[in-house]
Backbone of each chain as ProteinMPNN parsed JSONL, in Angstrom:
{"seq_chain_A": "GQSLEQPSEVTAVEGAIVQINCTYQTSGFYGLSWYQQHDGGAPTFLSYNALDGLEETGRFSSFLSRSDSYGYLLLQELQMKDSASYFCAVRDQTDKLIFGTGTRLQVFP", "coords_chain_A": {"N_chain_A": [[62.39, 219.93, 118.6], [63.069, 220.778, 115.262], [61.308, 220.148, 112.537], [60.235, 219.141, 109.337], [57.748, 217.465, 107.385], [57.537, 215.637, 104.659], [56.218, 213.638, 101.791], [58.137, 211.171, 100.432], [58.45, 210.439, 97.9], [56.176, 210.631, 94.872], [54.0, 209.886, 92.122], [52.391, 210.39, 88.993], [50.524, 210.854, 86.085], [51.057, 212.468, 83.074], [49.109, 215.558, 82.631], [47.255, 215.099, 84.609], [46.623, 216.192, 88.154], [48.346, 216.9, 91.062], [49.125, 216.762, 94.601], [51.443, 217.848, 96.857], [52.163, 217.342, 100.19], [53.13, 218.986, 103.072], [54.066, 218.905, 106.499], [54.784, 220.722, 109.391], [56.779, 221.289, 112.082], [58.07, 223.953, 113.98], [60.155, 226.126, 115.836], [59.858, 228.801, 115.127], [57.908, 230.772, 113.04], [57.849, 232.047, 109.942], [56.857, 231.923, 107.353], [55.889, 229.934, 104.934], [57.771, 228.015, 102.245], [58.112, 226.77, 98.851], [60.347, 225.005, 96.874], [61.813, 223.843, 93.695], [63.531, 221.345, 92.298], [65.578, 220.11, 89.525], [67.133, 217.131, 88.821], [70.452, 217.127, 89.121], [70.487, 219.998, 89.197], [70.221, 223.546, 90.523], [68.395, 224.416, 93.437], [65.061, 226.069, 92.899], [63.023, 228.847, 93.294], [59.79, 228.586, 94.035], [56.957, 229.476, 95.41], [55.736, 231.473, 98.055], [54.024, 231.328, 101.2], [52.909, 233.316, 103.565], [50.473, 233.932, 105.128], [47.324, 232.457, 105.963], [45.768, 230.396, 103.236], [45.177, 229.977, 99.739], [47.481, 230.554, 97.363], [48.255, 231.145, 93.98], [49.916, 230.63, 90.992], [49.984, 230.482, 88.067], [50.167, 227.151, 86.598], [50.813, 226.158, 89.181], [50.004, 226.017, 92.616], [50.125, 227.165, 96.025], [49.17, 226.249, 99.137], [48.443, 227.284, 102.544], [47.879, 226.684, 106.155], [48.115, 227.879, 108.958], [47.104, 227.1, 111.66], [46.98, 224.629, 111.719], [49.795, 223.689, 111.101], [50.449, 223.208, 108.388], [51.01, 222.522, 104.879], [50.439, 222.731, 101.305], [51.68, 221.676, 98.013], [50.159, 222.635, 94.824], [49.991, 220.948, 91.609], [49.152, 221.465, 88.834], [47.706, 220.324, 85.431], [49.903, 218.399, 84.68], [53.199, 218.275, 83.374], [55.75, 216.725, 81.592], [58.074, 217.939, 82.137], [57.669, 218.739, 84.953], [58.797, 216.921, 86.282], [60.704, 216.393, 89.026], [62.254, 217.29, 92.242], [60.483, 218.215, 94.898], [60.814, 220.997, 97.414], [59.608, 221.66, 100.62], [59.927, 224.413, 102.805], [60.455, 226.155, 106.136], [60.22, 229.579, 106.913], [62.375, 231.093, 109.256], [62.308, 233.556, 112.173], [64.733, 234.663, 111.764], [65.457, 234.826, 109.103], [66.445, 232.501, 107.891], [66.036, 229.291, 106.267], [64.538, 226.623, 106.883], [64.677, 223.479, 105.738], [62.562, 220.742, 104.401], [62.779, 217.425, 103.887], [62.182, 216.631, 101.16], [60.374, 215.843, 97.909], [59.991, 213.503, 95.506], [58.963, 213.954, 92.454], [57.618, 211.957, 89.991], [56.745, 212.001, 86.48], [54.629, 210.382, 84.364], [54.137, 209.236, 80.893]], "CA_chain_A": [[63.298, 220.038, 117.646], [62.324, 221.291, 114.302], [60.937, 218.995, 111.403], [59.031, 219.102, 108.213], [57.387, 216.09, 106.771], [56.676, 215.502, 103.188], [56.217, 212.501, 101.277], [59.484, 210.964, 99.674], [57.945, 210.339, 96.228], [54.708, 210.679, 94.343], [54.071, 209.706, 90.887], [51.339, 210.989, 88.413], [50.614, 211.042, 84.681], [50.803, 213.737, 82.083], [47.638, 215.999, 82.49], [46.936, 215.167, 85.934], [46.805, 217.134, 89.428], [49.069, 216.13, 92.101], [49.278, 217.485, 95.583], [52.665, 217.525, 97.821], [51.694, 217.906, 101.325], [53.935, 219.492, 104.121], [53.475, 219.446, 107.887], [55.955, 221.171, 110.11], [56.911, 221.789, 113.628], [59.37, 224.651, 114.123], [60.19, 226.762, 117.028], [59.699, 230.091, 114.887], [57.306, 230.438, 111.676], [57.218, 233.416, 109.396], [56.106, 231.54, 106.198], [56.472, 228.323, 104.038], [58.011, 228.129, 100.598], [58.348, 225.728, 97.978], [61.256, 225.082, 95.772], [61.629, 223.001, 92.724], [65.071, 221.156, 92.122], [65.583, 219.231, 88.67], [68.431, 216.409, 88.836], [71.941, 218.124, 88.712], [70.114, 221.251, 89.232], [70.052, 224.091, 91.489], [66.702, 224.922, 93.773], [64.611, 227.58, 92.399], [62.014, 229.235, 94.386], [58.375, 228.621, 93.351], [56.285, 230.162, 95.912], [55.667, 231.748, 99.337], [52.844, 231.769, 101.758], [52.887, 233.92, 104.987], [49.142, 233.878, 105.593], [46.544, 231.772, 105.441], [44.981, 230.422, 102.293], [45.774, 229.555, 98.549], [48.231, 231.4, 96.509], [48.002, 230.693, 92.872], [50.593, 231.069, 90.26], [49.997, 229.447, 86.948], [49.658, 225.751, 87.104], [51.101, 225.887, 90.652], [49.364, 226.96, 93.816], [50.308, 226.694, 97.431], [48.121, 226.687, 100.359], [49.084, 227.221, 104.001], [46.961, 226.542, 107.388], [49.186, 228.09, 110.269], [46.749, 226.512, 112.51], [47.274, 223.389, 111.657], [50.98, 223.653, 110.807], [50.341, 222.617, 107.47], [50.767, 223.457, 103.64], [50.603, 221.775, 100.287], [51.986, 222.464, 96.718], [49.105, 221.702, 93.901], [50.57, 220.909, 90.513], [47.806, 220.843, 87.616], [47.895, 219.681, 84.119], [51.261, 218.023, 84.911], [53.825, 218.09, 82.144], [57.008, 215.99, 81.886], [59.162, 218.827, 82.663], [57.63, 218.795, 86.119], [59.38, 215.447, 87.041], [61.848, 216.937, 89.908], [62.269, 217.062, 93.62], [59.988, 219.686, 95.816], [61.105, 220.758, 98.902], [59.11, 222.909, 101.562], [60.813, 225.29, 103.703], [60.012, 227.297, 106.801], [61.167, 230.706, 106.844], [62.089, 231.612, 110.506], [62.303, 235.232, 112.265], [66.026, 235.268, 111.212], [65.603, 234.611, 107.533], [66.737, 231.003, 107.708], [65.139, 228.412, 105.71], [64.422, 225.049, 107.297], [63.996, 222.527, 104.589], [62.13, 219.058, 104.268], [63.752, 216.23, 102.918], [61.962, 216.883, 99.589], [59.568, 214.957, 97.497], [60.559, 213.261, 94.392], [57.572, 213.797, 91.681], [57.951, 211.566, 88.756], [55.404, 212.357, 85.88], [54.792, 209.354, 83.359], [53.342, 209.778, 79.799]], "C_chain_A": [[62.254, 220.719, 116.589], [62.349, 220.082, 113.311], [59.819, 219.43, 110.463], [59.286, 217.92, 107.613], [56.851, 216.402, 105.476], [56.983, 213.949, 102.615], [57.571, 212.388, 100.551], [59.36, 210.89, 98.178], [56.289, 210.205, 96.153], [55.17, 210.661, 92.687], [52.632, 210.04, 90.064], [51.677, 210.803, 86.854], [50.578, 212.409, 84.018], [49.27, 214.347, 82.131], [46.988, 216.314, 83.885], [46.966, 216.258, 87.002], [47.646, 216.19, 90.424], [49.196, 217.355, 93.097], [50.222, 217.137, 96.467], [52.212, 218.169, 99.082], [53.026, 218.147, 102.391], [53.391, 219.623, 105.431], [54.757, 219.738, 108.525], [55.808, 221.389, 111.492], [58.057, 222.483, 113.804], [59.317, 225.639, 115.042], [59.857, 228.24, 116.429], [58.861, 229.904, 113.393], [57.062, 231.858, 111.156], [56.781, 233.211, 107.942], [56.518, 230.177, 105.68], [56.701, 228.736, 102.915], [58.054, 227.228, 100.13], [59.454, 225.884, 96.967], [61.477, 223.968, 94.923], [63.185, 222.686, 92.314], [64.976, 219.885, 91.008], [66.821, 218.448, 88.975], [69.487, 217.154, 88.279], [71.41, 219.431, 88.636], [70.255, 222.014, 90.556], [68.425, 224.328, 92.289], [66.521, 226.051, 93.346], [63.093, 227.785, 93.107], [60.659, 229.292, 93.289], [57.068, 229.191, 93.844], [56.531, 230.163, 97.521], [54.443, 231.892, 100.039], [53.15, 232.243, 103.085], [51.601, 234.033, 105.817], [48.429, 232.668, 105.018], [45.929, 231.419, 104.215], [45.859, 229.969, 100.984], [46.264, 230.74, 97.834], [48.416, 230.7, 94.989], [49.188, 231.22, 91.781], [50.937, 230.06, 89.104], [49.301, 228.008, 87.171], [50.143, 225.348, 88.565], [50.452, 226.669, 91.637], [49.862, 226.382, 95.12], [49.626, 227.241, 98.487], [48.815, 226.34, 101.937], [47.895, 227.456, 105.141], [47.959, 226.771, 108.592], [48.482, 227.297, 111.535], [46.87, 225.104, 112.68], [48.713, 222.567, 110.937], [51.316, 222.767, 109.541], [50.412, 223.103, 106.104], [50.602, 222.309, 102.573], [51.072, 222.775, 99.106], [50.962, 221.668, 95.86], [49.716, 222.165, 92.591], [49.517, 220.584, 89.574], [48.431, 220.863, 86.297], [49.703, 219.532, 83.937], [51.896, 217.983, 83.363], [55.05, 217.152, 82.682], [57.983, 216.618, 82.523], [59.0, 218.946, 84.089], [58.272, 217.895, 87.047], [60.692, 216.311, 87.777], [61.699, 216.533, 91.267], [61.785, 218.411, 94.165], [60.145, 219.515, 97.118], [60.411, 222.049, 99.481], [59.989, 223.377, 102.375], [60.284, 226.368, 104.549], [61.124, 228.151, 106.916], [60.937, 231.211, 108.584], [62.32, 232.903, 110.936], [63.943, 235.491, 111.789], [66.267, 235.122, 109.723], [66.178, 233.383, 107.232], [65.722, 230.657, 107.131], [65.446, 227.238, 106.458], [63.856, 224.427, 106.561], [63.541, 221.441, 105.126], [63.001, 218.283, 103.436], [63.352, 216.113, 101.447], [61.247, 215.765, 99.071], [59.762, 214.838, 96.112], [59.253, 212.907, 93.578], [58.23, 212.959, 90.331], [56.744, 211.509, 87.941], [55.865, 211.116, 84.827], [53.826, 210.034, 82.307], [51.931, 209.053, 79.997]], "O_chain_A": [[61.101, 221.09, 116.812], [63.225, 219.218, 113.287], [58.75, 219.952, 110.779], [60.356, 217.378, 107.337], [55.954, 217.204, 105.217], [57.906, 213.249, 103.03], [58.103, 213.401, 100.099], [60.221, 211.306, 97.403], [55.464, 209.84, 96.991], [56.164, 211.143, 92.145], [51.649, 209.864, 90.784], [52.818, 210.638, 86.422], [50.025, 213.366, 84.56], [48.327, 213.677, 81.71], [46.406, 217.338, 84.242], [47.403, 217.338, 86.606], [47.56, 214.963, 90.491], [49.326, 218.533, 92.765], [50.008, 216.058, 97.019], [51.907, 219.361, 99.113], [53.91, 217.292, 102.357], [52.394, 220.319, 105.623], [55.754, 219.073, 108.244], [54.719, 221.663, 111.996], [59.112, 221.849, 113.815], [58.199, 226.153, 115.088], [59.536, 229.021, 117.324], [59.161, 228.959, 112.664], [56.322, 232.683, 111.691], [56.367, 234.181, 107.306], [57.457, 229.507, 106.11], [56.074, 229.672, 102.418], [58.052, 226.328, 100.97], [59.461, 226.881, 96.244], [61.303, 222.906, 95.52], [63.971, 223.594, 92.044], [64.454, 218.823, 91.345], [67.71, 219.15, 89.457], [69.464, 217.718, 87.185], [72.027, 220.122, 87.825], [70.392, 221.387, 91.607], [67.407, 224.389, 91.599], [67.35, 226.96, 93.296], [62.267, 226.905, 93.348], [60.554, 229.819, 92.182], [56.148, 229.417, 93.057], [57.18, 229.34, 98.167], [53.652, 232.657, 99.486], [53.731, 231.423, 103.796], [51.641, 234.206, 107.035], [48.723, 232.035, 104.004], [45.28, 232.412, 103.887], [47.041, 229.645, 101.1], [45.602, 231.77, 97.705], [48.783, 229.525, 95.025], [49.324, 232.443, 91.806], [51.782, 229.166, 89.093], [48.232, 227.774, 87.734], [49.84, 224.251, 89.034], [50.346, 227.89, 91.521], [49.992, 225.164, 95.244], [49.498, 228.44, 98.733], [49.495, 225.376, 102.288], [47.067, 228.354, 104.986], [48.537, 225.814, 109.108], [49.237, 226.864, 112.407], [46.849, 224.536, 113.772], [48.796, 221.437, 110.455], [52.157, 221.868, 109.523], [49.869, 224.199, 105.965], [50.626, 221.122, 102.899], [50.993, 224.003, 99.052], [50.795, 220.453, 95.97], [49.959, 223.345, 92.343], [49.032, 219.453, 89.551], [49.54, 221.356, 86.088], [50.492, 220.25, 83.323], [51.23, 217.716, 82.363], [55.278, 216.891, 83.863], [58.707, 216.069, 83.354], [60.029, 219.245, 84.696], [58.316, 218.014, 88.271], [61.567, 216.817, 87.075], [61.069, 215.507, 91.523], [62.384, 219.476, 94.013], [59.876, 218.561, 97.847], [60.544, 223.184, 99.024], [60.927, 222.64, 102.68], [59.749, 227.36, 104.053], [62.33, 227.918, 106.99], [59.88, 231.565, 109.106], [62.6, 233.633, 109.985], [64.254, 236.637, 111.464], [67.388, 235.347, 109.267], [66.43, 233.257, 106.034], [64.645, 231.249, 107.199], [66.617, 226.903, 106.637], [62.635, 224.532, 106.452], [63.962, 221.06, 106.218], [63.745, 218.59, 102.505], [64.085, 215.572, 100.619], [61.391, 214.69, 99.655], [59.738, 215.856, 95.421], [58.562, 211.918, 93.82], [59.247, 213.36, 89.764], [55.72, 211.055, 88.451], [57.028, 210.87, 84.505], [53.03, 210.949, 82.517], [51.002, 209.287, 79.224]]}, "seq_chain_B": "DVKVTQSSRYLVKRTGEKVFLECVQDMDHENMFWYRQDPGLGLRLIYFSYDVKMKEKGDIPEGYSVSREKKERFSLILESASTNQTSMYLCASSPLEDNEQFFGPGTRLTVL", "coords_chain_B": {"N_chain_B": [[70.026, 239.427, 84.757], [69.573, 237.562, 87.749], [72.531, 236.153, 89.634], [74.396, 233.541, 91.087], [77.273, 232.281, 91.563], [79.437, 229.515, 91.791], [82.645, 228.32, 92.678], [83.853, 225.783, 91.625], [82.416, 222.909, 90.099], [82.919, 220.324, 90.557], [84.711, 218.539, 92.876], [87.609, 217.002, 94.081], [89.255, 215.836, 96.945], [91.529, 215.209, 99.255], [91.623, 213.26, 102.467], [92.105, 215.314, 105.329], [92.876, 217.817, 103.82], [93.069, 220.958, 103.488], [90.178, 222.862, 102.489], [88.632, 225.09, 100.032], [85.772, 226.569, 99.41], [84.093, 228.726, 97.198], [81.847, 231.714, 96.804], [80.046, 233.431, 94.851], [77.817, 236.333, 94.352], [75.892, 238.501, 92.378], [73.952, 240.258, 93.031], [73.756, 242.228, 94.889], [72.797, 241.237, 97.467], [72.247, 240.925, 100.801], [72.039, 238.755, 102.583], [73.657, 235.624, 102.601], [74.317, 232.274, 102.127], [75.304, 228.809, 103.052], [74.891, 225.745, 102.741], [74.54, 222.11, 102.721], [73.719, 219.088, 100.752], [72.2, 216.074, 100.987], [71.528, 212.873, 100.232], [68.184, 212.052, 100.835], [68.238, 213.665, 103.145], [67.398, 216.44, 102.603], [68.222, 219.91, 102.243], [70.553, 221.236, 104.449], [71.683, 223.643, 106.517], [74.602, 224.974, 106.869], [76.316, 227.3, 107.648], [75.511, 230.81, 107.849], [75.291, 234.622, 106.589], [74.586, 238.025, 107.18], [75.783, 240.125, 106.669], [78.854, 241.721, 105.666], [81.651, 240.436, 107.15], [80.266, 239.283, 109.029], [78.83, 236.367, 110.667], [76.766, 233.606, 111.306], [76.112, 230.539, 112.916], [74.75, 227.671, 111.271], [72.716, 224.895, 111.181], [74.38, 222.635, 111.029], [77.243, 223.181, 111.831], [79.937, 222.075, 112.457], [83.117, 221.212, 112.011], [83.344, 223.026, 109.689], [84.161, 226.343, 108.571], [83.54, 229.901, 107.791], [84.197, 232.703, 105.673], [83.394, 236.067, 105.176], [84.261, 238.578, 103.743], [83.917, 240.5, 101.665], [80.986, 242.08, 100.366], [79.756, 240.407, 98.346], [80.965, 238.126, 98.111], [81.296, 234.664, 99.866], [82.896, 232.452, 101.579], [83.266, 229.138, 102.198], [85.045, 227.005, 104.284], [86.713, 224.006, 104.748], [88.387, 222.889, 107.162], [90.012, 220.845, 107.809], [89.7, 218.188, 105.656], [87.303, 215.42, 105.825], [85.789, 212.421, 105.204], [83.102, 212.161, 105.434], [82.249, 214.382, 104.935], [81.716, 214.51, 102.379], [79.875, 215.602, 99.792], [76.959, 217.449, 98.315], [77.372, 220.833, 97.714], [75.82, 223.702, 98.395], [75.513, 226.888, 97.486], [73.52, 229.818, 98.363], [71.83, 233.253, 97.864], [70.154, 235.907, 99.35], [67.957, 239.01, 99.278], [67.665, 241.187, 102.105], [65.426, 240.405, 104.67], [63.57, 239.101, 102.705], [61.774, 236.754, 100.714], [62.614, 234.84, 98.986], [65.307, 232.701, 98.089], [68.266, 232.584, 96.34], [69.965, 230.258, 94.51], [73.07, 229.002, 94.018], [74.967, 226.763, 91.559], [76.026, 224.712, 92.737], [78.549, 222.686, 94.306], [80.089, 219.506, 93.74], [81.616, 217.906, 96.094], [84.213, 215.388, 96.765], [85.668, 213.584, 99.255], [88.401, 211.758, 99.728]], "CA_chain_B": [[69.312, 237.937, 85.31], [70.459, 237.294, 88.771], [73.328, 235.119, 89.473], [75.003, 232.989, 92.207], [78.345, 231.37, 91.099], [80.302, 228.758, 92.707], [83.961, 228.407, 92.318], [83.769, 224.588, 91.283], [81.021, 222.088, 89.916], [83.057, 218.985, 91.08], [85.957, 218.97, 93.382], [88.069, 215.933, 94.607], [90.209, 216.107, 97.941], [92.128, 214.014, 100.308], [91.458, 213.431, 103.944], [93.033, 216.095, 105.944], [93.173, 218.548, 103.179], [92.008, 222.295, 103.725], [89.345, 223.102, 101.059], [87.831, 226.334, 100.253], [84.587, 226.481, 98.479], [83.776, 230.096, 96.682], [80.508, 231.743, 96.19], [79.917, 235.066, 94.425], [76.429, 236.783, 93.999], [76.133, 239.581, 91.78], [72.823, 241.029, 93.234], [73.991, 242.96, 95.96], [72.058, 240.837, 98.343], [72.821, 240.956, 102.175], [72.003, 237.44, 102.95], [74.346, 234.728, 101.962], [74.017, 230.997, 102.897], [75.825, 227.562, 102.732], [74.064, 224.357, 102.622], [74.807, 220.865, 102.192], [72.569, 218.257, 100.347], [72.546, 214.72, 101.163], [70.091, 212.161, 99.79], [67.141, 211.8, 102.043], [68.246, 214.58, 104.295], [67.328, 217.667, 102.152], [69.253, 220.699, 102.336], [71.122, 221.212, 105.857], [72.104, 224.956, 106.749], [75.753, 225.235, 107.871], [76.419, 228.671, 107.97], [75.008, 232.167, 106.844], [75.746, 235.864, 106.971], [73.786, 239.032, 107.102], [76.628, 241.169, 106.243], [80.275, 241.719, 105.67], [82.433, 240.34, 108.265], [79.278, 238.814, 110.084], [78.578, 235.025, 110.275], [75.985, 232.842, 112.153], [76.028, 229.121, 112.734], [73.448, 227.181, 110.984], [72.377, 223.514, 111.889], [75.516, 221.829, 111.229], [78.457, 223.793, 111.5], [80.977, 221.354, 112.967], [84.009, 220.765, 110.876], [83.281, 224.065, 108.666], [84.226, 227.714, 108.768], [83.25, 230.603, 106.672], [84.35, 234.111, 105.743], [82.684, 237.159, 104.376], [85.123, 239.96, 103.69], [83.072, 241.343, 100.823], [79.386, 241.575, 100.385], [79.49, 239.597, 97.172], [81.569, 236.617, 98.272], [81.066, 234.039, 100.918], [83.683, 231.476, 101.425], [83.14, 227.938, 103.093], [86.277, 226.525, 104.339], [86.747, 222.8, 105.275], [89.869, 223.119, 107.862], [90.927, 219.398, 107.587], [88.434, 217.684, 104.971], [86.804, 214.351, 106.276], [85.232, 211.716, 104.091], [81.889, 212.482, 105.805], [82.285, 215.73, 104.376], [81.698, 214.103, 100.929], [78.662, 215.994, 99.737], [76.841, 218.479, 97.427], [77.513, 221.992, 98.649], [74.944, 224.968, 97.757], [75.526, 228.501, 98.037], [72.643, 230.944, 98.284], [71.789, 234.444, 98.782], [68.836, 236.624, 99.333], [68.195, 240.23, 100.067], [67.228, 241.203, 103.582], [63.933, 240.084, 104.996], [62.701, 238.761, 101.708], [61.118, 235.201, 100.762], [63.34, 234.235, 98.255], [66.765, 232.642, 98.204], [68.57, 232.501, 94.755], [71.044, 229.301, 94.821], [74.209, 228.925, 93.123], [74.773, 225.406, 90.823], [76.478, 223.677, 93.359], [79.894, 221.992, 94.345], [79.953, 218.403, 94.186], [82.969, 217.389, 96.916], [84.226, 214.191, 97.398], [86.763, 213.493, 99.905], [88.876, 210.545, 99.747]], "C_chain_B": [[70.626, 237.841, 86.262], [71.359, 236.338, 88.759], [73.942, 234.823, 90.423], [76.233, 232.049, 91.566], [79.308, 230.669, 92.029], [81.592, 228.504, 91.8], [84.291, 226.953, 91.293], [82.688, 223.735, 91.112], [81.426, 220.827, 90.575], [84.558, 219.417, 91.706], [86.363, 217.588, 94.318], [89.317, 216.109, 95.526], [90.624, 214.992, 98.609], [91.627, 214.26, 101.675], [92.437, 214.388, 104.747], [93.351, 217.408, 105.024], [92.556, 219.727, 103.441], [91.361, 222.538, 102.381], [88.712, 224.163, 101.321], [87.023, 226.315, 98.933], [84.062, 228.167, 98.404], [82.521, 230.243, 96.401], [80.614, 233.025, 96.128], [78.587, 235.177, 93.86], [76.667, 238.282, 93.435], [74.69, 240.502, 91.967], [72.688, 241.962, 94.256], [73.217, 242.545, 97.322], [72.933, 240.955, 99.472], [72.889, 239.707, 102.972], [72.89, 236.54, 102.124], [74.381, 233.3, 102.889], [75.052, 229.875, 102.4], [75.125, 226.536, 103.248], [74.661, 223.272, 102.262], [73.454, 219.884, 101.933], [73.016, 217.164, 100.202], [71.601, 214.002, 100.727], [69.223, 211.8, 101.155], [67.166, 212.602, 103.249], [68.014, 216.075, 103.836], [68.412, 218.518, 102.25], [69.49, 220.983, 103.96], [72.002, 222.748, 105.823], [73.614, 224.728, 107.674], [76.206, 226.515, 108.44], [75.683, 229.874, 107.388], [75.468, 233.365, 107.462], [74.716, 236.914, 106.622], [74.567, 240.128, 106.566], [78.095, 241.065, 106.02], [80.663, 241.525, 106.948], [81.279, 239.683, 109.486], [78.977, 237.151, 109.707], [77.773, 234.472, 111.52], [76.229, 231.365, 111.811], [74.727, 228.629, 112.375], [73.25, 225.79, 111.936], [73.504, 222.604, 111.949], [76.84, 222.486, 110.803], [79.959, 223.066, 111.831], [81.823, 220.965, 111.947], [84.242, 221.915, 109.833], [83.839, 225.446, 109.463], [84.002, 228.546, 107.743], [84.0, 231.94, 106.817], [83.62, 235.052, 104.62], [83.237, 238.65, 104.403], [84.745, 241.004, 102.58], [81.758, 240.966, 100.619], [78.832, 240.621, 99.481], [79.952, 238.257, 97.412], [81.401, 236.01, 99.832], [81.901, 232.692, 100.607], [83.329, 230.199, 102.492], [84.615, 227.392, 103.024], [86.216, 225.003, 105.258], [88.362, 222.602, 105.932], [90.736, 221.594, 107.522], [89.704, 218.401, 106.959], [88.672, 216.13, 105.518], [86.001, 213.461, 105.083], [83.649, 211.878, 104.687], [81.586, 213.573, 105.361], [81.941, 215.756, 102.836], [80.361, 214.516, 100.863], [78.186, 216.948, 98.539], [76.908, 219.827, 98.187], [77.043, 223.171, 97.923], [75.12, 226.206, 98.407], [74.251, 229.297, 97.726], [72.55, 232.457, 98.793], [70.23, 234.947, 98.657], [68.868, 238.181, 99.815], [67.582, 240.101, 101.712], [65.753, 241.068, 103.798], [63.21, 239.898, 103.733], [62.898, 237.163, 101.623], [62.087, 234.192, 99.983], [64.586, 234.078, 98.187], [67.03, 232.159, 96.73], [69.964, 231.283, 95.248], [71.873, 229.173, 93.577], [73.985, 227.174, 92.299], [75.404, 224.217, 91.689], [77.73, 223.167, 93.217], [79.707, 220.778, 94.876], [81.476, 217.925, 94.969], [82.936, 215.953, 97.178], [85.702, 214.098, 98.116], [87.149, 211.96, 100.038], [89.764, 210.177, 100.904]], "O_chain_B": [[71.836, 237.924, 86.052], [71.176, 235.49, 87.886], [74.3, 235.838, 91.021], [75.872, 230.99, 91.052], [79.891, 231.261, 92.937], [81.619, 228.482, 90.569], [84.947, 227.108, 90.263], [81.88, 223.763, 92.04], [80.555, 220.171, 91.146], [85.331, 220.271, 91.27], [85.573, 217.151, 95.154], [90.367, 216.489, 95.008], [90.068, 213.898, 98.506], [91.24, 215.38, 102.009], [93.631, 214.09, 104.725], [94.183, 218.151, 105.545], [91.35, 219.618, 103.666], [91.966, 222.418, 101.316], [88.234, 224.421, 102.426], [87.421, 226.121, 97.785], [83.696, 228.764, 99.417], [81.884, 229.336, 95.866], [81.106, 233.748, 96.995], [78.159, 234.362, 93.041], [77.457, 239.085, 93.931], [74.382, 241.348, 91.127], [71.6, 242.48, 94.509], [73.02, 243.394, 98.192], [74.151, 241.071, 99.333], [73.674, 239.583, 103.912], [72.859, 236.716, 100.906], [74.459, 233.282, 104.117], [75.62, 230.079, 101.327], [74.777, 226.631, 104.425], [75.457, 223.426, 101.335], [72.442, 219.866, 102.633], [74.008, 216.937, 99.51], [70.521, 214.584, 100.832], [69.638, 211.367, 102.23], [66.413, 212.424, 104.207], [68.396, 216.956, 104.606], [69.539, 218.03, 102.343], [68.494, 220.922, 104.681], [72.957, 222.855, 105.055], [73.681, 224.399, 108.859], [76.429, 226.678, 109.64], [75.248, 229.71, 106.248], [75.957, 233.37, 108.592], [73.95, 236.625, 105.703], [73.978, 241.054, 106.01], [78.501, 239.944, 106.324], [80.214, 242.215, 107.864], [81.548, 239.665, 110.687], [78.914, 236.783, 108.534], [78.083, 234.843, 112.652], [76.497, 230.982, 110.672], [73.705, 228.995, 112.956], [73.565, 225.682, 113.121], [73.588, 221.818, 112.893], [77.389, 222.367, 109.708], [81.003, 223.575, 111.423], [81.339, 220.383, 110.976], [85.243, 221.837, 109.121], [83.92, 225.563, 110.686], [84.23, 228.062, 106.635], [84.404, 232.299, 107.924], [83.372, 234.745, 103.454], [82.736, 239.626, 104.961], [85.178, 242.156, 102.577], [81.36, 239.801, 100.662], [77.744, 240.07, 99.644], [79.348, 237.298, 96.932], [81.379, 236.739, 100.824], [81.678, 231.975, 99.631], [83.133, 230.507, 103.668], [85.273, 227.327, 101.986], [85.685, 224.978, 106.368], [89.327, 222.232, 105.263], [91.874, 221.456, 107.073], [88.864, 217.907, 107.711], [89.786, 215.624, 105.656], [85.662, 214.051, 104.057], [82.926, 211.458, 103.783], [80.377, 213.804, 105.393], [81.891, 216.788, 102.166], [79.562, 214.018, 101.657], [79.074, 217.244, 97.74], [76.457, 219.845, 99.332], [77.678, 223.644, 96.98], [74.922, 226.493, 99.587], [74.023, 229.346, 96.517], [73.043, 232.852, 99.85], [69.345, 234.423, 97.981], [69.702, 238.558, 100.638], [67.171, 239.091, 102.284], [64.956, 241.651, 103.063], [62.17, 240.548, 103.625], [63.758, 236.475, 102.172], [62.282, 233.017, 100.292], [65.264, 235.106, 98.2], [66.235, 231.503, 96.058], [70.749, 231.496, 96.173], [71.478, 229.222, 92.412], [72.962, 226.515, 92.486], [75.308, 223.025, 91.398], [78.174, 223.123, 92.07], [79.313, 220.604, 96.029], [82.409, 217.604, 94.232], [81.982, 215.347, 97.665], [86.727, 214.501, 97.565], [86.352, 211.091, 100.391], [90.244, 209.046, 100.978]]}, "name": "protein", "num_of_chains": 2, "seq": "GQSLEQPSEVTAVEGAIVQINCTYQTSGFYGLSWYQQHDGGAPTFLSYNALDGLEETGRFSSFLSRSDSYGYLLLQELQMKDSASYFCAVRDQTDKLIFGTGTRLQVFPDVKVTQSSRYLVKRTGEKVFLECVQDMDHENMFWYRQDPGLGLRLIYFSYDVKMKEKGDIPEGYSVSREKKERFSLILESASTNQTSMYLCASSPLEDNEQFFGPGTRLTVL"}
């Protein structure tokens, strides 16, 4: 079967750094994406990794290790507005996304 | 600004009714997708389409059908709604072979 595992919940304080891990087991792999979803909102794209290594976009970075079937999203200088759910998703060869069950991040003052 | 719109934010229907959920995108994207989102289960793909009049089953197509008569519009149809189809339904679109999917605001469907 196909599965993506990520922690269900993570908590942190403002200004801290948090890492959300994602391990995957899928029949095809073309890349790992991360999406953010605020309560009541639509998922929005954060990042995509097709190759091993770290991709940085402002306060957010995403890492991929294809040999370990593992990736993570790193959020730095946390702000209250970062409180949201974060989903990893594997893109397969047909452009489909297979989503993880999501990690709810709560940022406290 | 890219935009995916869905016909309703909230919808209440009765068991056995036929339900149409509409999705329109203005970005000329080839790919369109329908997901349902349930607590603890993430987003699960129902159907997707690469082009007009083309459709492919996703992971949970049972009880659903779709229609794509125009490139910008992708409809999800519940032929006979059941209570276990109460969920948040999200539509998304993307260019062909592109990494980013753009999501609509979602339709929260309640089937009584």
